[in-house]
Biopython code that builds the backbone (N, CA, C, O; Angstrom):
import numpy as np
from Bio.PDB.StructureBuilder import StructureBuilder

atoms = [
    (1, "UNK", "N", (153.522, 139.927, 290.770)),
    (1, "UNK", "CA", (153.826, 139.887, 289.354)),
    (1, "UNK", "C", (152.752, 140.677, 288.615)),
    (1, "UNK", "O", (151.560, 140.524, 288.882)),
    (2, "UNK", "N", (153.182, 141.512, 287.695)),
    (2, "UNK", "CA", (152.262, 142.343, 286.938)),
    (2, "UNK", "C", (152.173, 141.812, 285.511)),
    (2, "UNK", "O", (153.180, 141.673, 284.818)),
    (3, "UNK", "N", (150.937, 141.516, 285.089)),
    (3, "UNK", "CA", (150.665, 141.106, 283.725)),
    (3, "UNK", "C", (149.910, 142.237, 283.055)),
    (3, "UNK", "O", (148.971, 142.788, 283.630)),
    (4, "UNK", "N", (150.312, 142.584, 281.850)),
    (4, "UNK", "CA", (149.705, 143.690, 281.126)),
    (4, "UNK", "C", (148.885, 143.133, 279.971)),
    (4, "UNK", "O", (149.380, 142.352, 279.158)),
    (5, "UNK", "N", (147.624, 143.546, 279.913)),
    (5, "UNK", "CA", (146.742, 143.217, 278.803)),
    (5, "UNK", "C", (146.559, 144.484, 277.988)),
    (5, "UNK", "O", (146.118, 145.507, 278.512)),
    (6, "UNK", "N", (146.891, 144.418, 276.728)),
    (6, "UNK", "CA", (146.780, 145.571, 275.847)),
    (6, "UNK", "C", (145.390, 145.599, 275.227)),
    (6, "UNK", "O", (145.043, 144.728, 274.428)),
    (7, "UNK", "N", (144.594, 146.597, 275.595)),
    (7, "UNK", "CA", (143.240, 146.723, 275.046)),
    (7, "UNK", "C", (143.246, 147.137, 273.582)),
    (7, "UNK", "O", (142.246, 146.956, 272.886)),
    (8, "UNK", "N", (144.354, 147.688, 273.106)),
    (8, "UNK", "CA", (144.441, 148.175, 271.735)),
    (8, "UNK", "C", (145.015, 147.133, 270.768)),
    (8, "UNK", "O", (145.028, 147.364, 269.559)),
    (9, "UNK", "N", (145.470, 146.033, 271.261)),
    (9, "UNK", "CA", (146.075, 145.033, 270.393)),
    (9, "UNK", "C", (146.030, 143.660, 271.041)),
    (9, "UNK", "O", (145.590, 143.510, 272.181)),
    (10, "UNK", "N", (146.482, 142.683, 270.316)),
    (10, "UNK", "CA", (146.441, 141.311, 270.796)),
    (10, "UNK", "C", (147.768, 140.948, 271.438)),
    (10, "UNK", "O", (148.520, 140.139, 270.894)),
    (11, "UNK", "N", (148.057, 141.529, 272.572)),
    (11, "UNK", "CA", (149.302, 141.167, 273.255)),
    (11, "UNK", "C", (149.084, 141.153, 274.761)),
    (11, "UNK", "O", (148.324, 141.947, 275.315)),
    (12, "UNK", "N", (149.761, 140.247, 275.382)),
    (12, "UNK", "CA", (149.774, 140.105, 276.830)),
    (12, "UNK", "C", (151.229, 139.865, 277.197)),
    (12, "UNK", "O", (151.905, 139.048, 276.572)),
    (13, "UNK", "N", (151.715, 140.582, 278.219)),
    (13, "UNK", "CA", (153.089, 140.348, 278.634)),
    (13, "UNK", "C", (153.212, 140.591, 280.125)),
    (13, "UNK", "O", (152.396, 141.289, 280.727)),
    (14, "UNK", "N", (154.229, 140.012, 280.702)),
    (14, "UNK", "CA", (154.515, 140.162, 282.126)),
    (14, "UNK", "C", (155.741, 141.044, 282.270)),
    (14, "UNK", "O", (156.735, 140.861, 281.568)),
    (15, "UNK", "N", (155.667, 142.001, 283.180)),
    (15, "UNK", "CA", (156.804, 142.890, 283.390)),
    (15, "UNK", "C", (157.936, 142.163, 284.103)),
    (15, "UNK", "O", (157.707, 141.398, 285.039)),
    (16, "UNK", "N", (159.148, 142.411, 283.652)),
    (16, "UNK", "CA", (160.338, 141.918, 284.330)),
    (16, "UNK", "C", (160.514, 142.700, 285.636)),
    (16, "UNK", "O", (159.837, 143.707, 285.842)),
    (17, "UNK", "N", (161.409, 142.253, 286.519)),
    (17, "UNK", "CA", (161.543, 142.922, 287.826)),
    (17, "UNK", "C", (161.830, 144.423, 287.781)),
    (17, "UNK", "O", (161.205, 145.176, 288.527)),
    (18, "UNK", "N", (162.746, 144.881, 286.940)),
    (18, "UNK", "CA", (163.062, 146.311, 286.917)),
    (18, "UNK", "C", (161.883, 147.166, 286.469)),
    (18, "UNK", "O", (161.499, 148.088, 287.188)),
    (19, "UNK", "N", (161.288, 146.889, 285.290)),
    (19, "UNK", "CA", (160.146, 147.717, 284.901)),
    (19, "UNK", "C", (158.970, 147.579, 285.874)),
    (19, "UNK", "O", (158.211, 148.529, 286.067)),
    (20, "UNK", "N", (158.821, 146.417, 286.477)),
    (20, "UNK", "CA", (157.751, 146.234, 287.462)),
    (20, "UNK", "C", (157.967, 147.159, 288.657)),
    (20, "UNK", "O", (157.022, 147.783, 289.141)),
    (21, "UNK", "N", (159.195, 147.246, 289.128)),
    (21, "UNK", "CA", (159.491, 148.118, 290.261)),
    (21, "UNK", "C", (159.191, 149.569, 289.911)),
    (21, "UNK", "O", (158.571, 150.286, 290.697)),
    (22, "UNK", "N", (159.631, 150.003, 288.726)),
    (22, "UNK", "CA", (159.393, 151.386, 288.311)),
    (22, "UNK", "C", (157.889, 151.639, 288.182)),
    (22, "UNK", "O", (157.401, 152.685, 288.611)),
    (23, "UNK", "N", (157.158, 150.700, 287.601)),
    (23, "UNK", "CA", (155.709, 150.841, 287.446)),
    (23, "UNK", "C", (155.029, 150.984, 288.809)),
    (23, "UNK", "O", (154.191, 151.864, 289.004)),
    (24, "UNK", "N", (155.393, 150.118, 289.739)),
    (24, "UNK", "CA", (154.769, 150.157, 291.066)),
    (24, "UNK", "C", (155.129, 151.423, 291.831)),
    (24, "UNK", "O", (154.331, 151.914, 292.629)),
    (25, "UNK", "N", (156.323, 151.954, 291.593)),
    (25, "UNK", "CA", (156.762, 153.167, 292.285)),
    (25, "UNK", "C", (156.235, 154.447, 291.634)),
    (25, "UNK", "O", (156.383, 155.529, 292.202)),
    (26, "UNK", "N", (155.629, 154.342, 290.461)),
    (26, "UNK", "CA", (155.124, 155.525, 289.754)),
    (26, "UNK", "C", (153.882, 156.034, 290.482)),
    (26, "UNK", "O", (152.756, 155.632, 290.187)),
    (27, "UNK", "N", (154.119, 156.927, 291.438)),
    (27, "UNK", "CA", (153.019, 157.387, 292.294)),
    (27, "UNK", "C", (152.558, 158.803, 291.980)),
    (27, "UNK", "O", (151.663, 159.324, 292.645)),
    (28, "UNK", "N", (153.155, 159.428, 290.980)),
    (28, "UNK", "CA", (152.758, 160.773, 290.598)),
    (28, "UNK", "C", (153.269, 161.872, 291.511)),
    (28, "UNK", "O", (152.834, 163.018, 291.404)),
    (29, "UNK", "N", (154.193, 161.534, 292.414)),
    (29, "UNK", "CA", (154.677, 162.512, 293.386)),
    (29, "UNK", "C", (156.174, 162.791, 293.298)),
    (29, "UNK", "O", (156.668, 163.701, 293.964)),
    (30, "UNK", "N", (156.899, 162.028, 292.491)),
    (30, "UNK", "CA", (158.349, 162.184, 292.405)),
    (30, "UNK", "C", (158.775, 162.623, 291.010)),
    (30, "UNK", "O", (158.209, 162.191, 290.006)),
    (31, "UNK", "N", (159.774, 163.481, 290.967)),
    (31, "UNK", "CA", (160.414, 163.763, 289.686)),
    (31, "UNK", "C", (161.297, 162.569, 289.339)),
    (31, "UNK", "O", (161.562, 161.718, 290.189)),
    (32, "UNK", "N", (161.747, 162.508, 288.103)),
    (32, "UNK", "CA", (162.642, 161.408, 287.722)),
    (32, "UNK", "C", (163.918, 161.466, 288.546)),
    (32, "UNK", "O", (164.399, 160.435, 289.016)),
    (33, "UNK", "N", (164.460, 162.638, 288.722)),
    (33, "UNK", "CA", (165.680, 162.800, 289.510)),
    (33, "UNK", "C", (165.473, 162.345, 290.955)),
    (33, "UNK", "O", (166.325, 161.659, 291.519)),
    (34, "UNK", "N", (164.356, 162.722, 291.544)),
    (34, "UNK", "CA", (164.058, 162.306, 292.922)),
    (34, "UNK", "C", (163.876, 160.792, 292.998)),
    (34, "UNK", "O", (164.245, 160.170, 293.994)),
    (35, "UNK", "N", (163.310, 160.201, 291.953)),
    (35, "UNK", "CA", (163.125, 158.754, 291.948)),
    (35, "UNK", "C", (164.476, 158.034, 291.868)),
    (35, "UNK", "O", (164.696, 157.047, 292.570)),
    (36, "UNK", "N", (165.371, 158.522, 291.022)),
    (36, "UNK", "CA", (166.707, 157.918, 290.932)),
    (36, "UNK", "C", (167.392, 158.006, 292.299)),
    (36, "UNK", "O", (168.001, 157.036, 292.749)),
    (37, "UNK", "N", (167.295, 159.154, 292.955)),
    (37, "UNK", "CA", (167.878, 159.313, 294.299)),
    (37, "UNK", "C", (167.241, 158.355, 295.293)),
    (37, "UNK", "O", (167.932, 157.774, 296.130)),
    (38, "UNK", "N", (165.925, 158.188, 295.204)),
    (38, "UNK", "CA", (165.193, 157.277, 296.097)),
    (38, "UNK", "C", (165.695, 155.837, 295.935)),
    (38, "UNK", "O", (165.965, 155.154, 296.923)),
    (39, "UNK", "N", (165.815, 155.386, 294.689)),
    (39, "UNK", "CA", (166.287, 154.009, 294.449)),
    (39, "UNK", "C", (167.738, 153.877, 294.912)),
    (39, "UNK", "O", (168.099, 152.875, 295.529)),
    (40, "UNK", "N", (168.563, 154.869, 294.624)),
    (40, "UNK", "CA", (169.970, 154.826, 295.043)),
    (40, "UNK", "C", (170.088, 154.739, 296.564)),
    (40, "UNK", "O", (170.998, 154.092, 297.082)),
    (41, "UNK", "N", (169.181, 155.381, 297.269)),
    (41, "UNK", "CA", (169.239, 155.380, 298.741)),
    (41, "UNK", "C", (168.969, 154.006, 299.335)),
    (41, "UNK", "O", (169.270, 153.772, 300.506)),
    (42, "UNK", "N", (168.409, 153.097, 298.554)),
    (42, "UNK", "CA", (168.117, 151.749, 299.041)),
    (42, "UNK", "C", (169.364, 150.855, 299.083)),
    (42, "UNK", "O", (169.359, 149.802, 299.720)),
    (43, "UNK", "N", (170.423, 151.285, 298.402)),
    (43, "UNK", "CA", (171.661, 150.511, 298.401)),
    (43, "UNK", "C", (172.469, 150.872, 299.641)),
    (43, "UNK", "O", (172.792, 152.039, 299.863)),
    (44, "UNK", "N", (172.791, 149.872, 300.440)),
    (44, "UNK", "CA", (173.487, 150.116, 301.709)),
    (44, "UNK", "C", (174.968, 150.386, 301.522)),
    (44, "UNK", "O", (175.568, 151.142, 302.286)),
    (45, "UNK", "N", (175.557, 149.773, 300.514)),
    (45, "UNK", "CA", (176.999, 149.945, 300.314)),
    (45, "UNK", "C", (177.258, 150.765, 299.066)),
    (45, "UNK", "O", (177.194, 151.994, 299.103)),
    (46, "UNK", "N", (177.543, 150.108, 297.987)),
    (46, "UNK", "CA", (177.926, 150.793, 296.753)),
    (46, "UNK", "C", (176.755, 150.876, 295.775)),
    (46, "UNK", "O", (176.113, 149.868, 295.477)),
    (47, "UNK", "N", (176.490, 152.056, 295.292)),
    (47, "UNK", "CA", (175.439, 152.263, 294.296)),
    (47, "UNK", "C", (175.979, 151.818, 292.937)),
    (47, "UNK", "O", (177.072, 152.232, 292.548)),
    (48, "UNK", "N", (175.240, 150.989, 292.212)),
    (48, "UNK", "CA", (175.717, 150.551, 290.897)),
    (48, "UNK", "C", (176.017, 151.748, 289.990)),
    (48, "UNK", "O", (175.286, 152.738, 289.986)),
    (49, "UNK", "N", (177.083, 151.641, 289.240)),
    (49, "UNK", "CA", (177.548, 152.746, 288.388)),
    (49, "UNK", "C", (176.468, 153.200, 287.403)),
    (49, "UNK", "O", (176.263, 154.401, 287.230)),
    (50, "UNK", "N", (175.788, 152.277, 286.769)),
    (50, "UNK", "CA", (174.806, 152.615, 285.741)),
    (50, "UNK", "C", (173.370, 152.616, 286.258)),
    (50, "UNK", "O", (172.436, 152.461, 285.472)),
    (51, "UNK", "N", (173.181, 152.787, 287.555)),
    (51, "UNK", "CA", (171.834, 152.749, 288.111)),
    (51, "UNK", "C", (170.929, 153.786, 287.446)),
    (51, "UNK", "O", (169.799, 153.473, 287.072)),
    (52, "UNK", "N", (171.413, 155.002, 287.298)),
    (52, "UNK", "CA", (170.593, 156.054, 286.686)),
    (52, "UNK", "C", (170.226, 155.705, 285.243)),
    (52, "UNK", "O", (169.091, 155.932, 284.823)),
    (53, "UNK", "N", (171.167, 155.159, 284.488)),
    (53, "UNK", "CA", (170.886, 154.781, 283.104)),
    (53, "UNK", "C", (169.877, 153.632, 283.043)),
    (53, "UNK", "O", (169.008, 153.609, 282.171)),
    (54, "UNK", "N", (169.996, 152.688, 283.966)),
    (54, "UNK", "CA", (169.059, 151.564, 284.017)),
    (54, "UNK", "C", (167.651, 152.065, 284.307)),
    (54, "UNK", "O", (166.697, 151.662, 283.641)),
    (55, "UNK", "N", (167.519, 152.939, 285.293)),
    (55, "UNK", "CA", (166.207, 153.470, 285.644)),
    (55, "UNK", "C", (165.629, 154.269, 284.478)),
    (55, "UNK", "O", (164.452, 154.121, 284.148)),
    (56, "UNK", "N", (166.443, 155.106, 283.858)),
    (56, "UNK", "CA", (165.963, 155.902, 282.724)),
    (56, "UNK", "C", (165.520, 155.013, 281.562)),
    (56, "UNK", "O", (164.531, 155.316, 280.895)),
    (57, "UNK", "N", (166.238, 153.932, 281.318)),
    (57, "UNK", "CA", (165.830, 153.038, 280.224)),
    (57, "UNK", "C", (164.528, 152.314, 280.563)),
    (57, "UNK", "O", (163.721, 152.050, 279.672)),
    (58, "UNK", "N", (164.314, 151.990, 281.844)),
    (58, "UNK", "CA", (163.056, 151.356, 282.246)),
    (58, "UNK", "C", (161.897, 152.344, 282.131)),
    (58, "UNK", "O", (160.803, 151.971, 281.707)),
    (59, "UNK", "N", (162.131, 153.592, 282.503)),
    (59, "UNK", "CA", (161.103, 154.623, 282.352)),
    (59, "UNK", "C", (160.770, 154.792, 280.876)),
    (59, "UNK", "O", (159.599, 154.878, 280.506)),
    (60, "UNK", "N", (161.791, 154.841, 280.036)),
    (60, "UNK", "CA", (161.575, 154.980, 278.594)),
    (60, "UNK", "C", (160.764, 153.806, 278.045)),
    (60, "UNK", "O", (159.851, 154.005, 277.244)),
    (61, "UNK", "N", (161.089, 152.598, 278.467)),
    (61, "UNK", "CA", (160.366, 151.398, 278.033)),
    (61, "UNK", "C", (158.893, 151.493, 278.425)),
    (61, "UNK", "O", (158.012, 151.223, 277.610)),
    (62, "UNK", "N", (158.631, 151.875, 279.666)),
    (62, "UNK", "CA", (157.249, 151.972, 280.142)),
    (62, "UNK", "C", (156.492, 153.108, 279.455)),
    (62, "UNK", "O", (155.292, 152.996, 279.206)),
    (63, "UNK", "N", (157.191, 154.194, 279.150)),
    (63, "UNK", "CA", (156.563, 155.293, 278.407)),
    (63, "UNK", "C", (156.180, 154.849, 276.994)),
    (63, "UNK", "O", (155.087, 155.155, 276.519)),
    (64, "UNK", "N", (157.080, 154.130, 276.328)),
    (64, "UNK", "CA", (156.807, 153.663, 274.966)),
    (64, "UNK", "C", (155.620, 152.714, 274.926)),
    (64, "UNK", "O", (154.849, 152.728, 273.967)),
    (65, "UNK", "N", (155.465, 151.891, 275.957)),
    (65, "UNK", "CA", (154.338, 150.955, 276.034)),
    (65, "UNK", "C", (153.092, 151.608, 276.631)),
    (65, "UNK", "O", (152.064, 150.955, 276.813)),
    (66, "UNK", "N", (153.195, 152.906, 276.934)),
    (66, "UNK", "CA", (152.082, 153.695, 277.486)),
    (66, "UNK", "C", (151.558, 153.112, 278.795)),
    (66, "UNK", "O", (150.358, 153.128, 279.070)),
    (67, "UNK", "N", (152.500, 152.592, 279.600)),
    (67, "UNK", "CA", (152.134, 152.041, 280.905)),
    (67, "UNK", "C", (152.289, 153.083, 282.008)),
    (67, "UNK", "O", (151.689, 152.963, 283.077)),
    (68, "UNK", "N", (153.092, 154.097, 281.740)),
    (68, "UNK", "CA", (153.214, 155.236, 282.641)),
    (68, "UNK", "C", (153.204, 156.487, 281.770)),
    (68, "UNK", "O", (153.347, 156.417, 280.549)),
    (69, "UNK", "N", (153.034, 157.622, 282.419)),
    (69, "UNK", "CA", (153.135, 158.894, 281.702)),
    (69, "UNK", "C", (153.843, 159.886, 282.612)),
    (69, "UNK", "O", (153.884, 159.722, 283.831)),
    (70, "UNK", "N", (154.398, 160.914, 281.993)),
    (70, "UNK", "CA", (155.054, 161.973, 282.745)),
    (70, "UNK", "C", (154.122, 163.166, 282.811)),
    (70, "UNK", "O", (153.309, 163.386, 281.913)),
    (71, "UNK", "N", (154.246, 163.929, 283.876)),
    (71, "UNK", "CA", (153.384, 165.085, 284.057)),
    (71, "UNK", "C", (154.183, 166.233, 284.660)),
    (71, "UNK", "O", (155.127, 166.010, 285.417)),
    (72, "UNK", "N", (153.807, 167.442, 284.326)),
    (72, "UNK", "CA", (154.447, 168.636, 284.885)),
    (72, "UNK", "C", (153.923, 168.939, 286.297)),
    (72, "UNK", "O", (154.547, 169.692, 287.046)),
    (73, "UNK", "N", (152.792, 168.358, 286.647)),
    (73, "UNK", "CA", (152.168, 168.603, 287.951)),
    (73, "UNK", "C", (151.929, 167.270, 288.664)),
    (73, "UNK", "O", (151.896, 166.216, 288.028)),
    (74, "UNK", "N", (151.762, 167.325, 289.986)),
    (74, "UNK", "CA", (151.439, 166.114, 290.737)),
    (74, "UNK", "C", (150.146, 165.517, 290.194)),
    (74, "UNK", "O", (149.191, 166.234, 289.895)),
    (75, "UNK", "N", (150.133, 164.215, 290.076)),
    (75, "UNK", "CA", (148.979, 163.549, 289.486)),
    (75, "UNK", "C", (148.864, 162.141, 290.037)),
    (75, "UNK", "O", (149.871, 161.445, 290.165)),
    (76, "UNK", "N", (147.668, 161.714, 290.360)),
    (76, "UNK", "CA", (147.439, 160.351, 290.843)),
    (76, "UNK", "C", (147.472, 159.370, 289.670)),
    (76, "UNK", "O", (146.983, 159.685, 288.585)),
    (77, "UNK", "N", (148.044, 158.190, 289.882)),
    (77, "UNK", "CA", (148.005, 157.162, 288.835)),
    (77, "UNK", "C", (146.563, 156.706, 288.586)),
    (77, "UNK", "O", (145.692, 156.872, 289.440)),
    (78, "UNK", "N", (146.330, 156.141, 287.423)),
    (78, "UNK", "CA", (145.007, 155.630, 287.075)),
    (78, "UNK", "C", (144.620, 154.532, 288.068)),
    (78, "UNK", "O", (145.339, 153.541, 288.187)),
    (79, "UNK", "N", (143.504, 154.684, 288.780)),
    (79, "UNK", "CA", (143.112, 153.680, 289.777)),
    (79, "UNK", "C", (142.866, 152.302, 289.173)),
    (79, "UNK", "O", (142.950, 151.296, 289.877)),
    (80, "UNK", "N", (142.562, 152.246, 287.881)),
    (80, "UNK", "CA", (142.347, 150.958, 287.223)),
    (80, "UNK", "C", (143.601, 150.087, 287.284)),
    (80, "UNK", "O", (143.507, 148.860, 287.249)),
    (81, "UNK", "N", (144.766, 150.713, 287.375)),
    (81, "UNK", "CA", (146.013, 149.949, 287.427)),
    (81, "UNK", "C", (146.189, 149.194, 288.730)),
    (81, "UNK", "O", (147.093, 148.365, 288.843)),
    (82, "UNK", "N", (145.358, 149.457, 289.701)),
    (82, "UNK", "CA", (145.466, 148.779, 290.978)),
    (82, "UNK", "C", (144.515, 147.588, 291.103)),
    (82, "UNK", "O", (144.502, 146.905, 292.127)),
    (83, "UNK", "N", (143.727, 147.344, 290.068)),
    (83, "UNK", "CA", (142.759, 146.258, 290.116)),
    (83, "UNK", "C", (143.374, 144.943, 289.676)),
    (83, "UNK", "O", (144.090, 144.896, 288.677)),
    (84, "UNK", "N", (143.099, 143.870, 290.417)),
    (84, "UNK", "CA", (143.528, 142.548, 289.959)),
    (84, "UNK", "C", (142.817, 142.185, 288.672)),
    (84, "UNK", "O", (141.711, 142.661, 288.417)),
    (85, "UNK", "N", (143.432, 141.357, 287.868)),
    (85, "UNK", "CA", (142.865, 140.955, 286.580)),
    (85, "UNK", "C", (141.496, 140.323, 286.743)),
    (85, "UNK", "O", (140.611, 140.554, 285.920)),
    (86, "UNK", "N", (141.306, 139.533, 287.784)),
    (86, "UNK", "CA", (140.038, 138.824, 287.954)),
    (86, "UNK", "C", (138.866, 139.787, 288.132)),
    (86, "UNK", "O", (137.716, 139.396, 287.933)),
    (87, "UNK", "N", (139.139, 141.039, 288.505)),
    (87, "UNK", "CA", (138.061, 142.015, 288.687)),
    (87, "UNK", "C", (137.747, 142.789, 287.416)),
    (87, "UNK", "O", (136.821, 143.601, 287.407)),
    (88, "UNK", "N", (138.480, 142.563, 286.362)),
    (88, "UNK", "CA", (138.274, 143.317, 285.119)),
    (88, "UNK", "C", (137.386, 142.557, 284.170)),
    (88, "UNK", "O", (137.102, 143.036, 283.073)),
]
sb = StructureBuilder()
sb.init_structure("model")
sb.init_model(0)
sb.init_chain("A")
sb.init_seg("    ")
for serial, (resi, resn, name, xyz) in enumerate(atoms, 1):
    if name == "N":
        sb.init_residue(resn, " ", resi, " ")
    sb.init_atom(name, np.array(xyz, "f"), 0.0, 1.0, " ", f" {name:<3s}", serial, name[0])
structure = sb.get_structure()
């Protein structure tokens, strides 16, 4: 479970399963299109009709909260995001 502490404001929130998955998968090595294909490949039978829209809305949500960023070049995620709260 990922809990987000906002250093710029007085808010703390826990990511729901979808945004949490997108956050954890944000490795700086995939395009958005490649990521949608990657998630779709995990479905053994039928891919949900709105899977791409769901993923795009989760990416948009995380971008608005400044929890992820997009880049034109390969880029490593901020290592601070891998630290447990107790170490901060």
